[in-house]
RODREN-854292 format. One line per field, with one value per residue (C-alpha): residue in three letters; residue number from 1; x, z, y. Coordinates in steps of 0.1 Angstrom, whole numbers, plus 5000, padded with zeros to 4 digits. Last residue first. Layout:
REM RODREN-854292
residuo = [ala|...];
num = [NUM|...];
x = [X|...];
z = [Z|...];
y = [Y|...];
END
This chain:
REM RODREN-854292
residuo = [unk|unk|unk|unk|unk|unk|unk|unk|unk|unk|unk|unk|unk|unk|unk|unk|unk|unk|unk|unk|unk|unk|unk|unk|unk|unk|unk|unk|unk|unk|unk|unk|unk|unk|unk|unk|unk|unk|unk|unk|unk|unk|unk|unk|unk|unk|unk|unk|unk|unk|unk|unk|unk|unk|unk|unk|unk|unk|unk|unk|unk|unk|unk|unk|unk|unk|unk|unk|unk|unk|unk|unk|unk|unk|unk|unk|unk|unk|unk|unk|unk|unk|unk|unk|unk|unk|unk|unk|unk|unk|unk|unk|unk|unk|unk|unk|unk|unk|unk|unk|unk|unk|unk|unk|unk|unk|unk|unk|unk|unk|unk|unk|unk|unk|unk|unk|unk|unk|unk|unk|unk|unk|unk|unk|unk|unk|unk|unk|unk|unk|unk|unk];
num = [132|131|130|129|128|127|126|125|124|123|122|121|120|119|118|117|116|115|114|113|112|111|110|109|108|107|106|105|104|103|102|101|100|99|98|97|96|95|94|93|92|91|90|89|88|87|86|85|84|83|82|81|80|79|78|77|76|75|74|73|72|71|70|69|68|67|66|65|64|63|62|61|60|59|58|57|56|55|54|53|52|51|50|49|48|47|46|45|44|43|42|41|40|39|38|37|36|35|34|33|32|31|30|29|28|27|26|25|24|23|22|21|20|19|18|17|16|15|14|13|12|11|10|9|8|7|6|5|4|3|2|1];
x = [2303|2327|2324|2333|2338|2333|2321|2292|2272|2253|2284|2284|2288|2281|2299|2289|2318|2302|2334|2365|2371|2396|2434|2452|2482|2475|2464|2440|2449|2423|2407|2417|2430|2411|2418|2387|2393|2355|2325|2291|2255|2233|2209|2211|2223|2245|2261|2266|2286|2308|2312|2325|2348|2338|2333|2369|2386|2404|2397|2360|2330|2294|2261|2229|2233|2202|2203|2214|2244|2254|2250|2273|2302|2317|2327|2355|2363|2363|2386|2390|2353|2337|2300|2276|2252|2216|2202|2223|2205|2188|2219|2221|2234|2260|2272|2271|2294|2318|2319|2327|2357|2369|2337|2346|2313|2304|2276|2251|2245|2237|2237|2209|2207|2227|2257|2269|2306|2320|2358|2374|2379|2382|2381|2364|2353|2318|2290|2303|2336|2368|2396|2418];
z = [7934|7963|7989|8026|8041|8076|8080|8101|8071|8067|8074|8039|8041|8006|7994|7977|7978|7993|8013|7999|8010|8039|8041|8072|8068|8098|8076|8060|8028|8001|7991|7984|8004|8036|8069|8091|8128|8134|8112|8125|8115|8136|8161|8186|8215|8191|8177|8212|8223|8192|8196|8232|8227|8231|8194|8187|8181|8153|8118|8125|8101|8111|8093|8083|8109|8131|8152|8183|8164|8150|8185|8200|8175|8200|8222|8199|8218|8187|8169|8136|8126|8093|8090|8065|8054|8043|8079|8086|8061|8084|8080|8117|8123|8096|8110|8145|8135|8116|8146|8170|8149|8125|8108|8073|8054|8034|8007|8011|8012|8040|8031|8049|8079|8098|8120|8149|8160|8128|8126|8096|8059|8032|7995|7983|7947|7938|7945|7922|7939|7930|7956|7957];
y = [6777|6778|6751|6753|6719|6704|6669|6660|6649|6682|6703|6719|6757|6769|6800|6833|6858|6889|6898|6882|6846|6844|6838|6850|6873|6896|6924|6899|6881|6874|6841|6804|6776|6785|6768|6767|6764|6763|6755|6767|6761|6784|6768|6797|6775|6754|6786|6799|6768|6770|6807|6804|6774|6738|6733|6744|6777|6795|6808|6809|6803|6811|6806|6825|6853|6854|6886|6867|6852|6886|6901|6874|6882|6906|6876|6864|6832|6810|6833|6853|6855|6849|6854|6837|6863|6866|6867|6898|6919|6945|6967|6973|6937|6942|6976|6962|6933|6955|6979|6951|6942|6915|6905|6891|6888|6858|6856|6828|6790|6767|6729|6712|6689|6715|6707|6727|6729|6713|6713|6730|6728|6755|6763|6731|6737|6728|6703|6675|6679|6698|6701|6732];
END
């Protein structure tokens, strides 16, 4: 892990849509259509930074349309489906993120635990996820 003045860097990826400000909020791992619909239906989607497995995961579209705070993907590039949609909806998005800290999914990927508060810093066109 890399320490900075802003916090500990727990992941890096490729920016698909940059925001002039740092976006902060709890993360939620959305690995199924049901998980997306549950969060959308909670009425709290605007509080969360969503994590998705792939850049072509079309079931994430309702989360973007409902105004998720930010989006992180484990795969994909800015020209993939979610990269394009994030720009259309104006949602900060970092793709192909590799996390150095977190929990293991059933497929062996590392992601921050649900409700971990992170800062998505892509304000300078660089892609970093900062932990407190």
